[in-house]
PAZAPA-4460 file (N, C-alpha, C; in steps of 0.05 Angstrom, whole numbers, plus 32768, in hexadecimal, padded with zeros to 4 digits):
% residues 143
    n_x    n_y    n_z   ca_x   ca_y   ca_z    c_x    c_y    c_z   seq   type   mol
   812F   815C   7FB5   8131   815D   7F97   8123   8143   7F8A     1      M     A
   810D   814F   7F7E   8102   8133   7F71   8112   8122   7F5F     2      I     A
   8126   8132   7F50   8141   811B   7F46   814D   8106   7F58     3      E     A
   8152   8115   7F66   815A   8100   7F8A   8147   80E5   7F8E     4      D     A
   812F   80F2   7F8C   811C   80D9   7F8F   8115   80C7   7F81     5      D     A
   8115   80D3   7F60   8116   80C1   7F4D   812C   80A8   7F50     6      I     A
   8144   80BA   7F56   8162   80AD   7F4F   815C   8095   7F64     7      E     A
   8152   809C   7F84   8147   8087   7F97   8137   8071   7F9A     8      A     A
   8121   8076   7F81   810E   8064   7F78   811E   804E   7F65     9      I     A
   8126   8059   7F55   8132   8048   7F38   8156   8038   7F46    10      E     A
   815F   8045   7F56   8177   803F   7F60   816B   801B   7F76    11      A     A
   8153   8025   7F7B   8142   8011   7F9D   8141   7FF8   7F85    12      G     A
   8135   8004   7F71   812B   7FEA   7F65   813D   7FD4   7F5A    13      Y     A
   8155   7FE7   7F51   8165   7FDA   7F44   8177   7FC3   7F56    14      E     A
   8171   7FC7   7F6E   817C   7FBF   7F84   817C   7FA7   7F8F    15      F     A
   8158   7FAF   7F91   8149   7F9E   7F97   813B   7F80   7F7A    16      L     A
   813E   7F87   7F6D   8141   7F79   7F50   815D   7F5B   7F5E    17      L     A
   8178   7F69   7F6A   818B   7F5A   7F69   8186   7F48   7F89    18      A     A
   8178   7F53   7F9A   816E   7F46   7FAF   8162   7F33   7FAC    19      F     A
   814C   7F35   7F99   813E   7F2C   7F9A   8146   7F12   7F8C    20      A     A
   8159   7F00   7F71   816A   7EFC   7F67   8175   7EE6   7F80    21      A     A
   817B   7EEC   7F96   8191   7EDD   7FA8   817B   7ED1   7FBC    22      Q     A
   815F   7EC4   7FBB   8154   7EB7   7FC3   8156   7EB1   7FE5    23      G     A
   8155   7EC8   7FEE   815B   7ECF   800D   8144   7EB9   8018    24      R     A
   813D   7EAD   802D   8128   7EAA   803F   811C   7ECA   804B    25      P     A
   80FF   7EC2   804F   80F4   7EDC   805E   80FB   7ED7   8078    26      A     A
   810E   7EF3   807F   8113   7EEF   809B   8122   7F0F   80A2    27      Q     A
   8123   7F0F   80BE   8121   7F27   80D3   8143   7F35   80BF    28      V     A
   8141   7F47   80BD   8157   7F56   80B3   8170   7F60   80C4    29      E     A
   817B   7F45   80C8   818C   7F4F   80E1   81AA   7F48   80D3    30      T     A
   81C0   7F51   80DD   81DA   7F4A   80D1   81E7   7F51   80BB    31      G     A
   81F6   7F4A   80B7   8206   7F51   8098   81F0   7F54   8085    32      P     A
   81F5   7F69   806F   81DC   7F69   8059   81E9   7F60   8044    33      G     A
   81DD   7F5D   802B   81C8   7F75   802F   81AF   7F74   803A    34      P     A
   819D   7F8B   8038   8186   7F84   8048   816B   7F9D   8035    35      H     A
   8159   7F90   8029   8142   7F99   8017   8133   7FAC   8022    36      A     A
   8131   7FA5   8043   811E   7FCB   8056   8124   7FE8   8050    37      R     A
   8146   7FE6   8053   814C   8002   8055   8147   800B   8031    38      P     A
   8151   8001   8025   8148   8000   8004   8125   8001   8002    39      T     A
   811C   7FFC   800F   80FF   7FF7   8009   80F8   8016   8015    40      I     A
   8105   8019   8035   80F9   8032   803E   80FC   804C   8030    41      E     A
   8111   8048   8027   8122   8063   8014   8115   8063   7FF3    42      G     A
   8102   804E   7FEC   80F4   8050   7FDD   80D7   8059   7FE2    43      M     A
   80CD   8051   7FF9   80B4   805D   8003   80AF   807C   800A    44      A     A
   80C9   807E   8010   80D0   80A9   8022   80D6   80B3   7FF4    45      V     A
   80E1   809C   7FEB   80E1   80B0   7FD1   80C4   80BC   7FC3    46      A     A
   80BE   809D   7FCB   809F   80A4   7FBC   808A   80B1   7FC8    47      M     A
   8088   80B3   7FDF   8079   80C8   7FE5   8085   80E4   7FE1    48      T     A
   809D   80E8   7FE5   80A9   8104   7FDD   809B   80FF   7FC3    49      N     A
   809B   80FA   7FA6   8093   80F8   7F95   8077   8101   7F8A    50      V     A
   8068   80E9   7F9C   804D   80F6   7FA3   803D   8110   7FA9    51      A     A
   8057   8117   7FC3   804B   812D   7FD2   8056   814D   7FBC    52      S     A
   8060   8145   7FA7   806E   8157   7F9A   805A   8169   7F7F    53      A     A
   8057   8143   7F7C   803B   814C   7F60   8025   814D   7F6F    54      F     A
   801B   814D   7F7F   7FFA   814F   7F8B   7FF3   8164   7F80    55      S     A
   7FF8   817C   7F85   7FF1   8195   7F75   7FF7   819A   7F5F    56      D     A
   8004   818B   7F48   800A   818F   7F32   7FEF   8194   7F1E    57      S     A
   7FF8   81A3   7F0F   7FDD   81A1   7EF0   7FE5   819B   7EDF    58      Q     A
   7FF4   8186   7EDF   8009   8174   7EC8   7FF7   8160   7ECC    59      N     A
   7FE0   8159   7EB6   7FD6   8135   7EC2   7FEC   8124   7EC8    60      D     A
   8004   811F   7EB3   8018   810C   7EBD   801E   8109   7ECD    61      F     A
   802D   8121   7EDE   8039   8121   7EF2   8021   8115   7F0B    62      E     A
   8003   8122   7F0A   7FFA   8116   7F19   7FF2   80F7   7F1B    63      K     A
   7FF2   80E1   7F02   7FF6   80D3   7F03   8012   80BF   7F0B    64      V     A
   801E   80CA   7F07   8043   80C2   7F1A   803A   80C9   7F36    65      I     A
   8030   80DF   7F3C   8029   80DC   7F61   800F   80C9   7F6A    66      G     A
   8004   80C5   7F4E   7FFA   80AD   7F60   7FF9   8093   7F5C    67      N     A
   800B   8091   7F4E   8018   806E   7F4A   802A   806F   7F5D    68      D     A
   803C   8087   7F6E   804F   8084   7F82   8040   8084   7F99    69      C     A
   8026   808B   7F96   8017   8087   7FB1   8018   8069   7FB8    70      S     A
   8001   805C   7F9F   7FFE   804B   7F98   8015   802C   7F99    71      N     A
   8029   8030   7F97   8046   8020   7F98   804A   802C   7FB4    72      A     A
   8056   803D   7FC1   805B   8046   7FDC   8049   8033   7FF8    73      G     A
   8029   8032   7FEB   8022   8018   7FFD   8025   7FFD   7FFC    74      A     A
   8033   7FF7   7FDE   8036   7FE0   7FE4   8052   7FD5   7FEC    75      A     A
   8060   7FF2   7FEE   807B   7FF0   7FFC   807A   7FF0   8017    76      L     A
   8064   7FFD   8021   8063   7FFE   8040   8057   7FE6   8054    77      N     A
   8045   7FDF   8037   8037   7FC0   803E   804D   7FAA   803C    78      F     A
   8069   7FAE   8035   8079   7F9B   803A   8090   7FA6   804D    79      I     A
   808E   7FB9   8054   809F   7FC9   8074   808F   7FC4   8086    80      L     A
   8074   7FBD   8085   8066   7FB6   80A2   806F   7F99   80A3    81      A     A
   8078   7F86   8097   807B   7F6B   8097   8094   7F6F   80A7    82      Q     A
   809D   7F5E   80B9   80AD   7F53   80CF   80C2   7F3F   80C1    83      D     A
   80C8   7F35   80AF   80D4   7F21   8097   80D6   7F2F   807D    84      K     A
   80E8   7F38   806C   80F7   7F3D   8059   80FF   7F28   8044    85      I     A
   80F1   7F13   8030   8102   7F03   802A   8104   7F05   800C    86      G     A
   8114   7F03   7FF6   811B   7EFD   7FD9   80FD   7EFA   7FCA    87      S     A
   80EB   7EE8   7FCD   80D5   7EE1   7FC3   80C3   7EF4   7FC4    88      E     A
   80C1   7EFF   7FE1   80AD   7F23   7FE1   80B9   7F2E   7FD5    89      M     A
   80D1   7F3F   7FCD   80DD   7F56   7FBF   80D6   7F4E   7FA9    90      V     A
   80DD   7F30   7F9E   80CB   7F2A   7F81   80BC   7F2F   7F79    91      D     A
   80A7   7F27   7F91   8083   7F33   7F80   8082   7F54   7F84    92      N     A
   8093   7F66   7F94   808F   7F7D   7F98   809A   7F82   7F7B    93      L     A
   80B2   7F7E   7F74   80BB   7F8A   7F5D   80A9   7F89   7F4E    94      N     A
   8090   7F6C   7F4A   8083   7F6B   7F35   8067   7F7D   7F34    95      A     A
   8069   7F86   7F4E   8050   7F90   7F59   804F   7FA0   7F3B    96      S     A
   8032   7FA8   7F2E   802F   7FC0   7F1E   802C   7FD6   7F29    97      I     A
   802D   7FD5   7F34   802E   7FF1   7F49   8048   8003   7F3D    98      H     A
   805A   7FEE   7F57   807D   7FF3   7F47   807B   7FFD   7F34    99      V     A
   807B   7FE8   7F1A   807F   7FEC   7F09   8079   8005   7EF7   100      R     A
   8057   800A   7EFA   805D   8026   7EF6   805F   803D   7EF8   101      A     A
   8069   803B   7F10   807F   8052   7F20   8090   8056   7F09   102      V     A
   80A1   8038   7F06   80B7   8036   7EF4   80B5   8047   7EDB   103      L     A
   80A8   803A   7ECE   809C   8048   7EB7   8094   805E   7EB3   104      T     A
   808C   8064   7ECA   8080   8083   7ED1   80A2   8098   7ECF   105      D     A
   80AC   8091   7EDA   80C5   80A2   7EE4   80D9   80A4   7ECE   106      L     A
   80DC   8085   7EBD   80EA   8087   7EA4   80DF   80A0   7E92   107      F     A
   80CB   809B   7E8B   80BC   80AE   7E73   80C0   80C9   7E85   108      L     A
   80B9   80C7   7E96   80BD   80F2   7EA9   80D7   80FA   7E9D   109      Y     A
   80E7   80E1   7EA8   8108   80EA   7EA6   810D   80EE   7E93   110      S     A
   810D   80D8   7E86   811C   80E3   7E6C   8108   80F5   7E56   111      E     A
   80EE   8103   7E5A   80E6   811A   7E4C   80F6   8131   7E5B   112      V     A
   80FD   8130   7E75   8106   8151   7E88   8124   8156   7E80   113      L     A
   8139   8133   7E7F   8151   8133   7E75   8155   814D   7E5C   114      K     A
   8175   815A   7E6A   816F   8163   7E4A   818A   8159   7E3D   115      P     A
   817A   8161   7E24   818E   814D   7E11   81A7   8157   7E0C   116      L     A
   81B9   8149   7E08   81D8   8153   7DF9   81D4   8157   7DE3   117      V     A
   81E0   8165   7DD1   81DC   816C   7DB3   81F2   816E   7DA9   118      D     A
   81FB   8156   7D9A   8212   814F   7D94   821D   8159   7D78   119      E     A
   820D   815A   7D66   8210   816C   7D51   820E   8156   7D3C   120      G     A
   820B   813D   7D41   820E   8128   7D31   81F0   8127   7D21   121      T     A
   81D1   812D   7D2E   81BD   8125   7D23   81AB   8139   7D11   122      D     A
   81A7   8149   7D05   8199   815C   7CF5   8185   8159   7CF4   123      T     A
   8174   814B   7CF9   815C   8140   7D01   8148   8149   7D14   124      T     A
   815F   814B   7D28   8152   815C   7D43   8158   8169   7D49   125      A     A
   8142   817D   7D5B   8147   8192   7D5E   813D   8191   7D80   126      S     A
   8156   81A7   7D8C   8152   81B3   7DA3   813B   81D0   7DB3   127      T     A
   8121   81CF   7DB1   810A   81E4   7DB9   8116   81ED   7DD5   128      P     A
   8101   8204   7DD6   8105   8213   7DEB   80FB   81FC   7E05   129      P     A
   810C   81FB   7E20   8105   81E7   7E33   8113   81CE   7E2F   130      G     A
   8123   81C7   7E1D   813D   81BB   7E19   812B   8191   7E0E   131      G     A
   8114   8196   7E0F   8115   8175   7E03   8117   817E   7DDB   132      V     A
   811F   8169   7DE1   812A   815E   7DC5   8113   815D   7DB3   133      E     A
   810A   815E   7DA0   80FD   8159   7D87   8108   8142   7D75   134      T     A
   80F9   813A   7D62   80F4   8132   7D4E   80E6   8143   7D33   135      Y     A
   80F7   814B   7D1D   80E8   8153   7D0D   80E3   814B   7CF2   136      D     A
   80D9   8136   7CE5   80D3   8117   7CD5   80DF   812E   7CB2   137      A     A
   80CF   8141   7CB6   80D7   8158   7C95   80F2   8153   7C90   138      T     A
   810D   8156   7CA9   8123   8163   7CA8   8131   8143   7CA5   139      Q     A
   8126   812D   7CA4   813D   8112   7CA1   8137   810F   7C81   140      A     A
   8159   80FD   7C8A   8165   80FF   7C6D   8153   80E7   7C66   141      K     A
   8154   80F6   7C3F   8146   80EF   7C33   8127   80E8   7C32   142      G     A
   811B   8102   7C3B   8107   8103   7C3C   810B   811F   7C28   143      S     A
***
């Protein structure tokens, strides 16, 4: 399910931020963890799934997301091909424009698609068919 893949990518990035901050030297990942490799593997699979899901999409933004996932997946697989993974390598991966593009794409995509809760307190918002809340400036207080 696409939502699960998005969650795997976002949660993986959060884990990698914490891993990078630990200052671990590049080493073969054995013994007690946490280790970055399983997280990077999970992110790579999720990015492949998202790219595949959007490969035949007619939506231009979904095509962008698919392409960005393919590009970021190449960076993830490059790291996975290394025998040793350390904090500095993961920090550079986190900073990669390709990984950041995927995260930004997915944040926007998730935000647009998630159903918004109508708490009944904002009369300037309306929810059209499709569940995406919109703002009507003509209904703003003071207009």
